[in-house]
N, C-alpha and C positions, 0 to 999 in steps of 0.2 A: 342764654346760658353758657356764653362763651364759644358756642360753634360757629364754624365759617359759614357763610351764606350757602355754599356750594354742599357742605354736609348737611345742613339745615334741609335744603331743597330736597336731597337724596333720601333723606329720612321721611321727608313728608310724602314722597311718591311711594315709598315702600308701604307706608302705613295708610294710605288712602286710596279709594276707588272711585273714579271719575270726580275727583276733588273733593269727596267727602269721605268722613270717618265712618267705616262699617260698623254697625252695631254687633256686638259680641264677637268682635276679630280678638285673636290672642294678643294683639298688640294693645288693646283698650286699657287694661290695668296699668300699663306702664305709662302710656300717654296720659291717663288720668292722673297719675302721681306727678308726673313733670308739670302739668297745668295746674294742679292744686298745690304745688310744694309750699309756696309764700302764704296760701290761705291756711294750711295744715299748722305751719309754723306760728302763725298769728293766733290762731284759735287754741291751740294746745298752750301757748303762754297765757293767754287770758283764763282760760279754764283751770289751770294749775294754780291761780290766785285763790279759787274756791275748794282747793284740794279735790278737785274733779279729773275726769279722764274724758278726752275726746278722742273718738276713733271715725274713720271714714272707710267705706267700702264703695268704691265707684262714686256715684252721687248721694249715697245714703250716709247722712252724718249722724252720730249718737254722741250725745253729752251725757256723761253720767255725774251726778253732783250727790254728795252724801249730804243728808237731811233737807234735800229740797221737797218741799210739798207737805211737810208734817202739818197735821191738821192740830191747830193749836184750841179748838173748841171740843177736842175729847175729854178734856179734863177742866173742871170748873176752877176758876181763879179763887183760891183760898183768901178770905177775907183777913185783914189786918196783917198780911204778910207782904213783905217787898217783892216786887215783880222780880221772877228769876231772868237772868241774863239770855238774851235770845241767841239762838245758835247763829254764827255768821253763815248765811247762805244768801244766794242771789234772788233778785225779783225781776220784775218785768224790766228794769234797766239793764240786765245782762241780757235778755233777750233783743233788746234795743242796740247793745252794742255788738252782739253777735250778727244781728241783720247788718248793722253799718259795715263791719268787717268784711262780711260775705259781699256785700254791694261793692264795697271799694276794690274788691278782687275781680270785679266783673261778672258776678252770678246774681240771680234772682232767686228768692224764695217765695213760693205761692203759700203766703202766710196761712189762708184759710183752709187750704187743701193739705198742705203737706206737714205744717208744725204740729207737734204733739208734745204735751207734757204728760209724762205718764209716773204717777206717784208710786210710793212703795206697797200701797195696799192694792194696787190695779195690777193686771197682768201688762207686763212690758215687753215690748216686741222690737226687734230691730232686724231688718232684711229678712222678714220672714221666720224669725226664729223667736221663742219665748226666752227672755234673758235676765228674770229676775233674781235668783239666786244663783242659778246654774243654768246652763244653755240647753234647752230642749227644742223638740219639734211641737207645734201646737197639737192639741188633744186630738182634733178632727183628723189630722195627719196621721197621727199614732194609730188611730182606730182603722183608718183605711189600710194602714200597712198591716195590722193585724189581720182584717178581713181578707187581704191578697194572700197572706201566709196560710190561712184556713183553707182557702179556694185551692192554694197549691198542693196542700196536704190531701185534699179530697181529688186532684188531679184534674181540677176545673179551669185551671189558668192556661191561656194560650202563650205562644212562645214570646210574643211582643210584652205581654203582662210579666211574664217571668223575668225578662231583662229589667222592666221597669222596677221590679220588686228588688233586684240585685242592686239597683243603684240606690232605692231607698234605705235597704239594709246597711250598705255602704256608708250612707250619710249618718245613719243611727249609730254604727260603730265608731265613726269618727267624732261624734259629738260625746259618746260614752268616755273615749279616749281624752276628751279636753276636760271632762268634769272631775 
C-alpha cells in the first residue's frame, strides 16, 4: 500500500498479540477494510452491472439484486401470446464469478455452510438482522426485549439484566432511526 517496511512492521506490532490478530480488537474493522479493499472494489463493480448492491461487514458479505429469484411458475404462460422479455438478472454464473473473484483475492467460501440465496418472499437476514424492506431485529429478539421490559416494570430484573436491556433498547432506537 506504499508504506515503508518500517511503518508496516510498527503497524503490525501495534495490531497483533503474539503474532496473531486478536478477535474483536478495535483495530479489526480497519484491518479488515485494508485487507479487503481490492475484493470490495471488484465485487462492487461486478454487482453494479446487475443494478445490485454489495456490502460487507467484517467477513459477512451481502449482495442485493433487484428481481433475483422471481418465481416464474406463479403465473401460467398464456397460450398464443409471445413470451414476455425476461428481466436481466443473474444466475448461477454470477455465483461462479463471485466465487472466482473471492478465491483470486485469497479467500475461501464454505459454499454449503455459508452461501444463502434469499428470495423476496423469504425472511432475508444479514449480520443477525432482518433486512427485507426495512432493518429490524428478529421476532424472537423483539419478544425477549419486551419480556425483559415487562420484568423490569415488575421490579424483577437484576442489575446485569438491566444493563443488557439498556443495550438492546439502544440497538432498537438506532434501527428505528435508520428506517
